[in-house]
mmCIF file of the N, C-alpha and C atoms, coordinates in Angstrom:
data_MODEL
# 
_entry.id   MODEL 
# 
loop_
_atom_site.group_PDB 
_atom_site.id 
_atom_site.type_symbol 
_atom_site.label_atom_id 
_atom_site.label_alt_id 
_atom_site.label_comp_id 
_atom_site.label_asym_id 
_atom_site.label_entity_id 
_atom_site.label_seq_id 
_atom_site.pdbx_PDB_ins_code 
_atom_site.Cartn_x 
_atom_site.Cartn_y 
_atom_site.Cartn_z 
_atom_site.occupancy 
_atom_site.B_iso_or_equiv 
_atom_site.pdbx_formal_charge 
_atom_site.auth_seq_id 
_atom_site.auth_comp_id 
_atom_site.auth_asym_id 
_atom_site.auth_atom_id 
_atom_site.pdbx_PDB_model_num 
ATOM 1   N N  . UNK A 1 1  ? -74.009 9.552   58.283 1.00 0.00 ? 1  UNK A N  1 
ATOM 2   C CA . UNK A 1 1  ? -73.983 8.127   58.492 1.00 0.00 ? 1  UNK A CA 1 
ATOM 3   C C  . UNK A 1 1  ? -72.530 7.696   58.666 1.00 0.00 ? 1  UNK A C  1 
ATOM 4   N N  . UNK A 1 2  ? -72.149 7.436   59.913 1.00 0.00 ? 2  UNK A N  1 
ATOM 5   C CA . UNK A 1 2  ? -70.785 7.014   60.212 1.00 0.00 ? 2  UNK A CA 1 
ATOM 6   C C  . UNK A 1 2  ? -70.769 5.544   60.596 1.00 0.00 ? 2  UNK A C  1 
ATOM 7   N N  . UNK A 1 3  ? -70.024 4.756   59.835 1.00 0.00 ? 3  UNK A N  1 
ATOM 8   C CA . UNK A 1 3  ? -69.873 3.345   60.150 1.00 0.00 ? 3  UNK A CA 1 
ATOM 9   C C  . UNK A 1 3  ? -68.487 3.156   60.762 1.00 0.00 ? 3  UNK A C  1 
ATOM 10  N N  . UNK A 1 4  ? -68.457 2.490   61.908 1.00 0.00 ? 4  UNK A N  1 
ATOM 11  C CA . UNK A 1 4  ? -67.188 2.264   62.600 1.00 0.00 ? 4  UNK A CA 1 
ATOM 12  C C  . UNK A 1 4  ? -67.010 0.779   62.875 1.00 0.00 ? 4  UNK A C  1 
ATOM 13  N N  . UNK A 1 5  ? -65.738 0.400   63.007 1.00 0.00 ? 5  UNK A N  1 
ATOM 14  C CA . UNK A 1 5  ? -65.372 -0.976  63.333 1.00 0.00 ? 5  UNK A CA 1 
ATOM 15  C C  . UNK A 1 5  ? -64.470 -0.925  64.556 1.00 0.00 ? 5  UNK A C  1 
ATOM 16  N N  . UNK A 1 6  ? -64.829 -1.682  65.569 1.00 0.00 ? 6  UNK A N  1 
ATOM 17  C CA . UNK A 1 6  ? -64.071 -1.702  66.810 1.00 0.00 ? 6  UNK A CA 1 
ATOM 18  C C  . UNK A 1 6  ? -63.689 -3.147  67.119 1.00 0.00 ? 6  UNK A C  1 
ATOM 19  N N  . UNK A 1 7  ? -62.436 -3.358  67.509 1.00 0.00 ? 7  UNK A N  1 
ATOM 20  C CA . UNK A 1 7  ? -61.964 -4.684  67.888 1.00 0.00 ? 7  UNK A CA 1 
ATOM 21  C C  . UNK A 1 7  ? -61.482 -4.622  69.328 1.00 0.00 ? 7  UNK A C  1 
ATOM 22  N N  . UNK A 1 8  ? -62.054 -5.497  70.176 1.00 0.00 ? 8  UNK A N  1 
ATOM 23  C CA . UNK A 1 8  ? -61.688 -5.519  71.593 1.00 0.00 ? 8  UNK A CA 1 
ATOM 24  C C  . UNK A 1 8  ? -61.535 -6.956  72.077 1.00 0.00 ? 8  UNK A C  1 
ATOM 25  N N  . UNK A 1 9  ? -60.572 -7.151  72.977 1.00 0.00 ? 9  UNK A N  1 
ATOM 26  C CA . UNK A 1 9  ? -60.477 -8.441  73.641 1.00 0.00 ? 9  UNK A CA 1 
ATOM 27  C C  . UNK A 1 9  ? -61.466 -8.391  74.794 1.00 0.00 ? 9  UNK A C  1 
ATOM 28  N N  . UNK A 1 10 ? -62.563 -9.122  74.660 1.00 0.00 ? 10 UNK A N  1 
ATOM 29  C CA . UNK A 1 10 ? -63.613 -9.013  75.668 1.00 0.00 ? 10 UNK A CA 1 
ATOM 30  C C  . UNK A 1 10 ? -63.635 -10.161 76.663 1.00 0.00 ? 10 UNK A C  1 
ATOM 31  N N  . UNK A 1 11 ? -62.807 -11.174 76.444 1.00 0.00 ? 11 UNK A N  1 
ATOM 32  C CA . UNK A 1 11 ? -62.755 -12.267 77.404 1.00 0.00 ? 11 UNK A CA 1 
ATOM 33  C C  . UNK A 1 11 ? -61.382 -12.924 77.356 1.00 0.00 ? 11 UNK A C  1 
ATOM 34  N N  . UNK A 1 12 ? -60.762 -13.045 78.522 1.00 0.00 ? 12 UNK A N  1 
ATOM 35  C CA . UNK A 1 12 ? -59.480 -13.734 78.655 1.00 0.00 ? 12 UNK A CA 1 
ATOM 36  C C  . UNK A 1 12 ? -59.617 -14.663 79.851 1.00 0.00 ? 12 UNK A C  1 
ATOM 37  N N  . UNK A 1 13 ? -59.360 -15.954 79.644 1.00 0.00 ? 13 UNK A N  1 
ATOM 38  C CA . UNK A 1 13 ? -59.502 -16.901 80.745 1.00 0.00 ? 13 UNK A CA 1 
ATOM 39  C C  . UNK A 1 13 ? -58.358 -17.910 80.737 1.00 0.00 ? 13 UNK A C  1 
ATOM 40  N N  . UNK A 1 14 ? -58.109 -18.482 81.898 1.00 0.00 ? 14 UNK A N  1 
ATOM 41  C CA . UNK A 1 14 ? -57.057 -19.479 82.077 1.00 0.00 ? 14 UNK A CA 1 
ATOM 42  C C  . UNK A 1 14 ? -57.741 -20.804 82.369 1.00 0.00 ? 14 UNK A C  1 
ATOM 43  N N  . UNK A 1 15 ? -57.362 -21.844 81.613 1.00 0.00 ? 15 UNK A N  1 
ATOM 44  C CA . UNK A 1 15 ? -58.021 -23.137 81.774 1.00 0.00 ? 15 UNK A CA 1 
ATOM 45  C C  . UNK A 1 15 ? -57.000 -24.273 81.788 1.00 0.00 ? 15 UNK A C  1 
ATOM 46  N N  . UNK A 1 16 ? -57.358 -25.337 82.465 1.00 0.00 ? 16 UNK A N  1 
ATOM 47  C CA . UNK A 1 16 ? -56.608 -26.583 82.410 1.00 0.00 ? 16 UNK A CA 1 
ATOM 48  C C  . UNK A 1 16 ? -55.388 -26.651 83.310 1.00 0.00 ? 16 UNK A C  1 
ATOM 49  N N  . UNK A 1 17 ? -54.838 -27.862 83.367 1.00 0.00 ? 17 UNK A N  1 
ATOM 50  C CA . UNK A 1 17 ? -53.665 -28.136 84.191 1.00 0.00 ? 17 UNK A CA 1 
ATOM 51  C C  . UNK A 1 17 ? -52.445 -27.342 83.757 1.00 0.00 ? 17 UNK A C  1 
ATOM 52  N N  . UNK A 1 18 ? -52.356 -27.054 82.462 1.00 0.00 ? 18 UNK A N  1 
ATOM 53  C CA . UNK A 1 18 ? -51.177 -26.370 81.933 1.00 0.00 ? 18 UNK A CA 1 
ATOM 54  C C  . UNK A 1 18 ? -51.403 -24.880 81.715 1.00 0.00 ? 18 UNK A C  1 
ATOM 55  N N  . UNK A 1 19 ? -52.485 -24.370 82.272 1.00 0.00 ? 19 UNK A N  1 
ATOM 56  C CA . UNK A 1 19 ? -52.772 -22.931 82.294 1.00 0.00 ? 19 UNK A CA 1 
ATOM 57  C C  . UNK A 1 19 ? -52.813 -22.305 80.895 1.00 0.00 ? 19 UNK A C  1 
ATOM 58  N N  . UNK A 1 20 ? -53.497 -22.977 79.969 1.00 0.00 ? 20 UNK A N  1 
ATOM 59  C CA . UNK A 1 20 ? -53.701 -22.382 78.650 1.00 0.00 ? 20 UNK A CA 1 
ATOM 60  C C  . UNK A 1 20 ? -54.524 -21.102 78.807 1.00 0.00 ? 20 UNK A C  1 
ATOM 61  N N  . UNK A 1 21 ? -54.153 -20.075 78.085 1.00 0.00 ? 21 UNK A N  1 
ATOM 62  C CA . UNK A 1 21 ? -54.853 -18.793 78.153 1.00 0.00 ? 21 UNK A CA 1 
ATOM 63  C C  . UNK A 1 21 ? -55.705 -18.665 76.895 1.00 0.00 ? 21 UNK A C  1 
ATOM 64  N N  . UNK A 1 22 ? -57.020 -18.610 77.092 1.00 0.00 ? 22 UNK A N  1 
ATOM 65  C CA . UNK A 1 22 ? -57.950 -18.471 75.985 1.00 0.00 ? 22 UNK A CA 1 
ATOM 66  C C  . UNK A 1 22 ? -58.325 -16.997 75.839 1.00 0.00 ? 22 UNK A C  1 
ATOM 67  N N  . UNK A 1 23 ? -58.213 -16.502 74.617 1.00 0.00 ? 23 UNK A N  1 
ATOM 68  C CA . UNK A 1 23 ? -58.474 -15.084 74.342 1.00 0.00 ? 23 UNK A CA 1 
ATOM 69  C C  . UNK A 1 23 ? -59.604 -14.990 73.314 1.00 0.00 ? 23 UNK A C  1 
ATOM 70  N N  . UNK A 1 24 ? -60.650 -14.238 73.669 1.00 0.00 ? 24 UNK A N  1 
ATOM 71  C CA . UNK A 1 24 ? -61.734 -13.995 72.716 1.00 0.00 ? 24 UNK A CA 1 
ATOM 72  C C  . UNK A 1 24 ? -61.697 -12.534 72.322 1.00 0.00 ? 24 UNK A C  1 
ATOM 73  N N  . UNK A 1 25 ? -61.693 -12.298 71.013 1.00 0.00 ? 25 UNK A N  1 
ATOM 74  C CA . UNK A 1 25 ? -61.680 -10.950 70.459 1.00 0.00 ? 25 UNK A CA 1 
ATOM 75  C C  . UNK A 1 25 ? -63.003 -10.709 69.736 1.00 0.00 ? 25 UNK A C  1 
ATOM 76  N N  . UNK A 1 26 ? -63.658 -9.607  70.067 1.00 0.00 ? 26 UNK A N  1 
ATOM 77  C CA . UNK A 1 26 ? -64.926 -9.247  69.431 1.00 0.00 ? 26 UNK A CA 1 
ATOM 78  C C  . UNK A 1 26 ? -64.677 -8.131  68.422 1.00 0.00 ? 26 UNK A C  1 
ATOM 79  N N  . UNK A 1 27 ? -65.271 -8.275  67.253 1.00 0.00 ? 27 UNK A N  1 
ATOM 80  C CA . UNK A 1 27 ? -65.264 -7.225  66.245 1.00 0.00 ? 27 UNK A CA 1 
ATOM 81  C C  . UNK A 1 27 ? -66.685 -6.693  66.154 1.00 0.00 ? 27 UNK A C  1 
ATOM 82  N N  . UNK A 1 28 ? -66.840 -5.398  66.440 1.00 0.00 ? 28 UNK A N  1 
ATOM 83  C CA . UNK A 1 28 ? -68.164 -4.774  66.500 1.00 0.00 ? 28 UNK A CA 1 
ATOM 84  C C  . UNK A 1 28 ? -68.265 -3.733  65.386 1.00 0.00 ? 28 UNK A C  1 
ATOM 85  N N  . UNK A 1 29 ? -69.303 -3.864  64.582 1.00 0.00 ? 29 UNK A N  1 
ATOM 86  C CA . UNK A 1 29 ? -69.595 -2.898  63.517 1.00 0.00 ? 29 UNK A CA 1 
ATOM 87  C C  . UNK A 1 29 ? -70.770 -2.038  63.988 1.00 0.00 ? 29 UNK A C  1 
ATOM 88  N N  . UNK A 1 30 ? -70.575 -0.724  63.947 1.00 0.00 ? 30 UNK A N  1 
ATOM 89  C CA . UNK A 1 30 ? -71.628 0.206   64.390 1.00 0.00 ? 30 UNK A CA 1 
ATOM 90  C C  . UNK A 1 30 ? -71.912 1.238   63.306 1.00 0.00 ? 30 UNK A C  1 
ATOM 91  N N  . UNK A 1 31 ? -73.154 1.682   63.285 1.00 0.00 ? 31 UNK A N  1 
ATOM 92  C CA . UNK A 1 31 ? -73.555 2.786   62.420 1.00 0.00 ? 31 UNK A CA 1 
ATOM 93  C C  . UNK A 1 31 ? -74.206 3.838   63.300 1.00 0.00 ? 31 UNK A C  1 
ATOM 94  N N  . UNK A 1 32 ? -73.617 5.015   63.319 1.00 0.00 ? 32 UNK A N  1 
ATOM 95  C CA . UNK A 1 32 ? -74.098 6.111   64.166 1.00 0.00 ? 32 UNK A CA 1 
ATOM 96  C C  . UNK A 1 32 ? -74.256 5.672   65.625 1.00 0.00 ? 32 UNK A C  1 
ATOM 97  N N  . UNK A 1 33 ? -73.306 4.864   66.104 1.00 0.00 ? 33 UNK A N  1 
ATOM 98  C CA . UNK A 1 33 ? -73.298 4.416   67.490 1.00 0.00 ? 33 UNK A CA 1 
ATOM 99  C C  . UNK A 1 33 ? -74.207 3.239   67.785 1.00 0.00 ? 33 UNK A C  1 
ATOM 100 N N  . UNK A 1 34 ? -74.953 2.758   66.801 1.00 0.00 ? 34 UNK A N  1 
ATOM 101 C CA . UNK A 1 34 ? -75.854 1.619   66.990 1.00 0.00 ? 34 UNK A CA 1 
ATOM 102 C C  . UNK A 1 34 ? -75.166 0.363   66.446 1.00 0.00 ? 34 UNK A C  1 
ATOM 103 N N  . UNK A 1 35 ? -75.070 -0.653  67.286 1.00 0.00 ? 35 UNK A N  1 
ATOM 104 C CA . UNK A 1 35 ? -74.399 -1.888  66.885 1.00 0.00 ? 35 UNK A CA 1 
ATOM 105 C C  . UNK A 1 35 ? -75.190 -2.606  65.795 1.00 0.00 ? 35 UNK A C  1 
ATOM 106 N N  . UNK A 1 36 ? -74.506 -2.897  64.685 1.00 0.00 ? 36 UNK A N  1 
ATOM 107 C CA . UNK A 1 36 ? -75.122 -3.625  63.576 1.00 0.00 ? 36 UNK A CA 1 
ATOM 108 C C  . UNK A 1 36 ? -74.767 -5.102  63.615 1.00 0.00 ? 36 UNK A C  1 
ATOM 109 N N  . UNK A 1 37 ? -73.515 -5.376  63.975 1.00 0.00 ? 37 UNK A N  1 
ATOM 110 C CA . UNK A 1 37 ? -73.094 -6.777  64.031 1.00 0.00 ? 37 UNK A CA 1 
ATOM 111 C C  . UNK A 1 37 ? -71.931 -6.935  64.997 1.00 0.00 ? 37 UNK A C  1 
ATOM 112 N N  . UNK A 1 38 ? -71.761 -8.172  65.433 1.00 0.00 ? 38 UNK A N  1 
ATOM 113 C CA . UNK A 1 38 ? -70.665 -8.512  66.343 1.00 0.00 ? 38 UNK A CA 1 
ATOM 114 C C  . UNK A 1 38 ? -70.225 -9.928  65.971 1.00 0.00 ? 38 UNK A C  1 
ATOM 115 N N  . UNK A 1 39 ? -68.919 -10.105 65.805 1.00 0.00 ? 39 UNK A N  1 
ATOM 116 C CA . UNK A 1 39 ? -68.388 -11.437 65.538 1.00 0.00 ? 39 UNK A CA 1 
ATOM 117 C C  . UNK A 1 39 ? -67.200 -11.685 66.459 1.00 0.00 ? 39 UNK A C  1 
ATOM 118 N N  . UNK A 1 40 ? -66.861 -12.956 66.624 1.00 0.00 ? 40 UNK A N  1 
ATOM 119 C CA . UNK A 1 40 ? -65.827 -13.323 67.577 1.00 0.00 ? 40 UNK A CA 1 
ATOM 120 C C  . UNK A 1 40 ? -64.728 -14.143 66.910 1.00 0.00 ? 40 UNK A C  1 
ATOM 121 N N  . UNK A 1 41 ? -63.542 -13.983 67.422 1.00 0.00 ? 41 UNK A N  1 
ATOM 122 C CA . UNK A 1 41 ? -62.390 -14.802 67.045 1.00 0.00 ? 41 UNK A CA 1 
ATOM 123 C C  . UNK A 1 41 ? -61.754 -15.251 68.350 1.00 0.00 ? 41 UNK A C  1 
ATOM 124 N N  . UNK A 1 42 ? -61.338 -16.499 68.399 1.00 0.00 ? 42 UNK A N  1 
ATOM 125 C CA . UNK A 1 42 ? -60.697 -17.023 69.602 1.00 0.00 ? 42 UNK A CA 1 
ATOM 126 C C  . UNK A 1 42 ? -59.334 -17.598 69.246 1.00 0.00 ? 42 UNK A C  1 
ATOM 127 N N  . UNK A 1 43 ? -58.406 -17.469 70.184 1.00 0.00 ? 43 UNK A N  1 
ATOM 128 C CA . UNK A 1 43 ? -57.125 -18.155 70.050 1.00 0.00 ? 43 UNK A CA 1 
ATOM 129 C C  . UNK A 1 43 ? -56.623 -18.522 71.441 1.00 0.00 ? 43 UNK A C  1 
ATOM 130 N N  . UNK A 1 44 ? -55.701 -19.469 71.468 1.00 0.00 ? 44 UNK A N  1 
ATOM 131 C CA . UNK A 1 44 ? -55.174 -19.990 72.726 1.00 0.00 ? 44 UNK A CA 1 
ATOM 132 C C  . UNK A 1 44 ? -53.676 -19.721 72.787 1.00 0.00 ? 44 UNK A C  1 
ATOM 133 N N  . UNK A 1 45 ? -53.220 -19.307 73.953 1.00 0.00 ? 45 UNK A N  1 
ATOM 134 C CA . UNK A 1 45 ? -51.798 -19.111 74.201 1.00 0.00 ? 45 UNK A CA 1 
ATOM 135 C C  . UNK A 1 45 ? -51.362 -20.238 75.129 1.00 0.00 ? 45 UNK A C  1 
ATOM 136 N N  . UNK A 1 46 ? -50.589 -21.174 74.589 1.00 0.00 ? 46 UNK A N  1 
ATOM 137 C CA . UNK A 1 46 ? -50.091 -22.312 75.361 1.00 0.00 ? 46 UNK A CA 1 
ATOM 138 C C  . UNK A 1 46 ? -48.804 -21.907 76.088 1.00 0.00 ? 46 UNK A C  1 
ATOM 139 N N  . UNK A 1 47 ? -48.397 -22.713 77.078 1.00 0.00 ? 47 UNK A N  1 
ATOM 140 C CA . UNK A 1 47 ? -47.171 -22.376 77.813 1.00 0.00 ? 47 UNK A CA 1 
ATOM 141 C C  . UNK A 1 47 ? -45.916 -22.302 76.938 1.00 0.00 ? 47 UNK A C  1 
ATOM 142 N N  . UNK A 1 48 ? -45.929 -22.974 75.784 1.00 0.00 ? 48 UNK A N  1 
ATOM 143 C CA . UNK A 1 48 ? -44.760 -22.927 74.898 1.00 0.00 ? 48 UNK A CA 1 
ATOM 144 C C  . UNK A 1 48 ? -44.939 -21.943 73.738 1.00 0.00 ? 48 UNK A C  1 
ATOM 145 N N  . UNK A 1 49 ? -45.966 -21.125 73.793 1.00 0.00 ? 49 UNK A N  1 
ATOM 146 C CA . UNK A 1 49 ? -46.243 -20.154 72.726 1.00 0.00 ? 49 UNK A CA 1 
ATOM 147 C C  . UNK A 1 49 ? -45.403 -18.887 72.879 1.00 0.00 ? 49 UNK A C  1 
ATOM 148 N N  . UNK A 1 50 ? -45.160 -18.243 71.740 1.00 0.00 ? 50 UNK A N  1 
ATOM 149 C CA . UNK A 1 50 ? -44.507 -16.933 71.731 1.00 0.00 ? 50 UNK A CA 1 
ATOM 150 C C  . UNK A 1 50 ? -45.585 -15.884 71.968 1.00 0.00 ? 50 UNK A C  1 
ATOM 151 N N  . UNK A 1 51 ? -45.450 -15.119 73.032 1.00 0.00 ? 51 UNK A N  1 
ATOM 152 C CA . UNK A 1 51 ? -46.485 -14.149 73.375 1.00 0.00 ? 51 UNK A CA 1 
ATOM 153 C C  . UNK A 1 51 ? -46.073 -12.704 73.089 1.00 0.00 ? 51 UNK A C  1 
ATOM 154 N N  . UNK A 1 52 ? -45.034 -12.512 72.287 1.00 0.00 ? 52 UNK A N  1 
ATOM 155 C CA . UNK A 1 52 ? -44.533 -11.157 72.050 1.00 0.00 ? 52 UNK A CA 1 
ATOM 156 C C  . UNK A 1 52 ? -45.549 -10.262 71.336 1.00 0.00 ? 52 UNK A C  1 
ATOM 157 N N  . UNK A 1 53 ? -46.444 -10.838 70.549 1.00 0.00 ? 53 UNK A N  1 
ATOM 158 C CA . UNK A 1 53 ? -47.424 -10.026 69.816 1.00 0.00 ? 53 UNK A CA 1 
ATOM 159 C C  . UNK A 1 53 ? -48.776 -9.941  70.519 1.00 0.00 ? 53 UNK A C  1 
ATOM 160 N N  . UNK A 1 54 ? -48.853 -10.438 71.733 1.00 0.00 ? 54 UNK A N  1 
ATOM 161 C CA . UNK A 1 54 ? -50.101 -10.402 72.492 1.00 0.00 ? 54 UNK A CA 1 
ATOM 162 C C  . UNK A 1 54 ? -50.282 -9.037  73.152 1.00 0.00 ? 54 UNK A C  1 
ATOM 163 N N  . UNK A 1 55 ? -51.504 -8.772  73.593 1.00 0.00 ? 55 UNK A N  1 
ATOM 164 C CA . UNK A 1 55 ? -51.801 -7.516  74.284 1.00 0.00 ? 55 UNK A CA 1 
ATOM 165 C C  . UNK A 1 55 ? -51.120 -7.492  75.650 1.00 0.00 ? 55 UNK A C  1 
ATOM 166 N N  . UNK A 1 56 ? -51.073 -6.329  76.253 1.00 0.00 ? 56 UNK A N  1 
ATOM 167 C CA . UNK A 1 56 ? -50.459 -6.182  77.578 1.00 0.00 ? 56 UNK A CA 1 
ATOM 168 C C  . UNK A 1 56 ? -51.186 -7.031  78.616 1.00 0.00 ? 56 UNK A C  1 
ATOM 169 N N  . UNK A 1 57 ? -52.502 -7.130  78.514 1.00 0.00 ? 57 UNK A N  1 
ATOM 170 C CA . UNK A 1 57 ? -53.272 -7.949  79.449 1.00 0.00 ? 57 UNK A CA 1 
ATOM 171 C C  . UNK A 1 57 ? -52.893 -9.421  79.343 1.00 0.00 ? 57 UNK A C  1 
ATOM 172 N N  . UNK A 1 58 ? -52.775 -9.911  78.120 1.00 0.00 ? 58 UNK A N  1 
ATOM 173 C CA . UNK A 1 58 ? -52.419 -11.319 77.923 1.00 0.00 ? 58 UNK A CA 1 
ATOM 174 C C  . UNK A 1 58 ? -50.975 -11.555 78.381 1.00 0.00 ? 58 UNK A C  1 
ATOM 175 N N  . UNK A 1 59 ? -50.079 -10.632 78.073 1.00 0.00 ? 59 UNK A N  1 
ATOM 176 C CA . UNK A 1 59 ? -48.690 -10.773 78.525 1.00 0.00 ? 59 UNK A CA 1 
ATOM 177 C C  . UNK A 1 59 ? -48.598 -10.831 80.044 1.00 0.00 ? 59 UNK A C  1 
ATOM 178 N N  . UNK A 1 60 ? -49.420 -10.053 80.736 1.00 0.00 ? 60 UNK A N  1 
ATOM 179 C CA . UNK A 1 60 ? -49.429 -10.076 82.198 1.00 0.00 ? 60 UNK A CA 1 
ATOM 180 C C  . UNK A 1 60 ? -49.895 -11.437 82.704 1.00 0.00 ? 60 UNK A C  1 
ATOM 181 N N  . UNK A 1 61 ? -50.880 -12.014 82.047 1.00 0.00 ? 61 UNK A N  1 
ATOM 182 C CA . UNK A 1 61 ? -51.358 -13.332 82.452 1.00 0.00 ? 61 UNK A CA 1 
ATOM 183 C C  . UNK A 1 61 ? -50.326 -14.413 82.145 1.00 0.00 ? 61 UNK A C  1 
ATOM 184 N N  . UNK A 1 62 ? -49.635 -14.277 81.021 1.00 0.00 ? 62 UNK A N  1 
ATOM 185 C CA . UNK A 1 62 ? -48.555 -15.216 80.690 1.00 0.00 ? 62 UNK A CA 1 
ATOM 186 C C  . UNK A 1 62 ? -47.487 -15.171 81.774 1.00 0.00 ? 62 UNK A C  1 
ATOM 187 N N  . UNK A 1 63 ? -47.099 -13.976 82.178 1.00 0.00 ? 63 UNK A N  1 
ATOM 188 C CA . UNK A 1 63 ? -46.079 -13.828 83.221 1.00 0.00 ? 63 UNK A CA 1 
ATOM 189 C C  . UNK A 1 63 ? -46.528 -14.456 84.532 1.00 0.00 ? 63 UNK A C  1 
ATOM 190 N N  . UNK A 1 64 ? -47.802 -14.349 84.835 1.00 0.00 ? 64 UNK A N  1 
ATOM 191 C CA . UNK A 1 64 ? -48.318 -14.869 86.094 1.00 0.00 ? 64 UNK A CA 1 
ATOM 192 C C  . UNK A 1 64 ? -48.499 -16.391 86.072 1.00 0.00 ? 64 UNK A C  1 
ATOM 193 N N  . UNK A 1 65 ? -49.041 -16.922 84.988 1.00 0.00 ? 65 UNK A N  1 
ATOM 194 C CA . UNK A 1 65 ? -49.442 -18.328 84.973 1.00 0.00 ? 65 UNK A CA 1 
ATOM 195 C C  . UNK A 1 65 ? -48.461 -19.268 84.276 1.00 0.00 ? 65 UNK A C  1 
ATOM 196 N N  . UNK A 1 66 ? -47.700 -18.789 83.319 1.00 0.00 ? 66 UNK A N  1 
ATOM 197 C CA . UNK A 1 66 ? -46.769 -19.668 82.608 1.00 0.00 ? 66 UNK A CA 1 
ATOM 198 C C  . UNK A 1 66 ? -45.404 -19.650 83.293 1.00 0.00 ? 66 UNK A C  1 
ATOM 199 N N  . UNK A 1 67 ? -45.405 -20.200 84.484 1.00 0.00 ? 67 UNK A N  1 
ATOM 200 C CA . UNK A 1 67 ? -44.171 -20.286 85.270 1.00 0.00 ? 67 UNK A CA 1 
ATOM 201 C C  . UNK A 1 67 ? -43.250 -21.337 84.662 1.00 0.00 ? 67 UNK A C  1 
ATOM 202 N N  . UNK A 1 68 ? -42.005 -21.351 85.123 1.00 0.00 ? 68 UNK A N  1 
ATOM 203 C CA . UNK A 1 68 ? -41.063 -22.355 84.634 1.00 0.00 ? 68 UNK A CA 1 
ATOM 204 C C  . UNK A 1 68 ? -41.569 -23.770 84.929 1.00 0.00 ? 68 UNK A C  1 
ATOM 205 N N  . UNK A 1 69 ? -42.201 -23.967 86.090 1.00 0.00 ? 69 UNK A N  1 
ATOM 206 C CA . UNK A 1 69 ? -42.731 -25.283 86.450 1.00 0.00 ? 69 UNK A CA 1 
ATOM 207 C C  . UNK A 1 69 ? -43.848 -25.708 85.490 1.00 0.00 ? 69 UNK A C  1 
ATOM 208 N N  . UNK A 1 70 ? -44.732 -24.778 85.148 1.00 0.00 ? 70 UNK A N  1 
ATOM 209 C CA . UNK A 1 70 ? -45.822 -25.089 84.212 1.00 0.00 ? 70 UNK A CA 1 
ATOM 210 C C  . UNK A 1 70 ? -45.253 -25.373 82.822 1.00 0.00 ? 70 UNK A C  1 
ATOM 211 N N  . UNK A 1 71 ? -44.286 -24.580 82.383 1.00 0.00 ? 71 UNK A N  1 
ATOM 212 C CA . UNK A 1 71 ? -43.670 -24.807 81.069 1.00 0.00 ? 71 UNK A CA 1 
ATOM 213 C C  . UNK A 1 71 ? -43.001 -26.176 80.993 1.00 0.00 ? 71 UNK A C  1 
ATOM 214 N N  . UNK A 1 72 ? -42.303 -26.565 82.063 1.00 0.00 ? 72 UNK A N  1 
ATOM 215 C CA . UNK A 1 72 ? -41.630 -27.866 82.089 1.00 0.00 ? 72 UNK A CA 1 
ATOM 216 C C  . UNK A 1 72 ? -42.658 -28.993 82.082 1.00 0.00 ? 72 UNK A C  1 
ATOM 217 N N  . UNK A 1 73 ? -43.689 -28.882 82.894 1.00 0.00 ? 73 UNK A N  1 
ATOM 218 C CA . UNK A 1 73 ? -44.732 -29.909 82.933 1.00 0.00 ? 73 UNK A CA 1 
ATOM 219 C C  . UNK A 1 73 ? -45.407 -30.061 81.571 1.00 0.00 ? 73 UNK A C  1 
ATOM 220 N N  . UNK A 1 74 ? -45.632 -28.947 80.884 1.00 0.00 ? 74 UNK A N  1 
ATOM 221 C CA . UNK A 1 74 ? -46.262 -28.987 79.564 1.00 0.00 ? 74 UNK A CA 1 
ATOM 222 C C  . UNK A 1 74 ? -45.320 -29.629 78.540 1.00 0.00 ? 74 UNK A C  1 
ATOM 223 N N  . UNK A 1 75 ? -44.046 -29.282 78.590 1.00 0.00 ? 75 UNK A N  1 
ATOM 224 C CA . UNK A 1 75 ? -43.052 -29.881 77.681 1.00 0.00 ? 75 UNK A CA 1 
ATOM 225 C C  . UNK A 1 75 ? -42.958 -31.380 77.928 1.00 0.00 ? 75 UNK A C  1 
ATOM 226 N N  . UNK A 1 76 ? -42.966 -31.805 79.187 1.00 0.00 ? 76 UNK A N  1 
ATOM 227 C CA . UNK A 1 76 ? -42.931 -33.231 79.522 1.00 0.00 ? 76 UNK A CA 1 
ATOM 228 C C  . UNK A 1 76 ? -44.172 -33.931 78.998 1.00 0.00 ? 76 UNK A C  1 
ATOM 229 N N  . UNK A 1 77 ? -45.329 -33.280 79.128 1.00 0.00 ? 77 UNK A N  1 
ATOM 230 C CA . UNK A 1 77 ? -46.588 -33.828 78.628 1.00 0.00 ? 77 UNK A CA 1 
ATOM 231 C C  . UNK A 1 77 ? -46.534 -34.014 77.105 1.00 0.00 ? 77 UNK A C  1 
ATOM 232 N N  . UNK A 1 78 ? -46.028 -33.021 76.400 1.00 0.00 ? 78 UNK A N  1 
ATOM 233 C CA . UNK A 1 78 ? -45.931 -33.102 74.948 1.00 0.00 ? 78 UNK A CA 1 
ATOM 234 C C  . UNK A 1 78 ? -44.963 -34.206 74.525 1.00 0.00 ? 78 UNK A C  1 
ATOM 235 N N  . UNK A 1 79 ? -43.863 -34.349 75.263 1.00 0.00 ? 79 UNK A N  1 
ATOM 236 C CA . UNK A 1 79 ? -42.869 -35.375 74.940 1.00 0.00 ? 79 UNK A CA 1 
ATOM 237 C C  . UNK A 1 79 ? -43.467 -36.784 75.119 1.00 0.00 ? 79 UNK A C  1 
ATOM 238 N N  . UNK A 1 80 ? -44.273 -36.969 76.145 1.00 0.00 ? 80 UNK A N  1 
ATOM 239 C CA . UNK A 1 80 ? -44.921 -38.273 76.381 1.00 0.00 ? 80 UNK A CA 1 
ATOM 240 C C  . UNK A 1 80 ? -45.961 -38.588 75.326 1.00 0.00 ? 80 UNK A C  1 
ATOM 241 N N  . UNK A 1 81 ? -46.580 -37.569 74.765 1.00 0.00 ? 81 UNK A N  1 
ATOM 242 C CA . UNK A 1 81 ? -47.638 -37.758 73.785 1.00 0.00 ? 81 UNK A CA 1 
ATOM 243 C C  . UNK A 1 81 ? -47.117 -38.207 72.431 1.00 0.00 ? 81 UNK A C  1 
ATOM 244 N N  . UNK A 1 82 ? -45.832 -38.088 72.205 1.00 0.00 ? 82 UNK A N  1 
ATOM 245 C CA . UNK A 1 82 ? -45.264 -38.468 70.882 1.00 0.00 ? 82 UNK A CA 1 
ATOM 246 C C  . UNK A 1 82 ? -45.143 -39.929 70.725 1.00 0.00 ? 82 UNK A C  1 
# 
């Protein structure tokens, strides 16, 4: 009887005007290869977020979508909201 725990990022999407990156991580518990349970955790990477601890896939999306123009527009938006 082998119980295993696997964590995978199973969904990464870009949403909104400021290109927020939504990351869903699934935690799967299996016994002898049969899935017993699955739970999810979500987090968002904003244009002003530190992405150094993100996965390579998320870092690639940050490089592609969080351009200097998007970062400036987001900073301007945050400044107006105060």
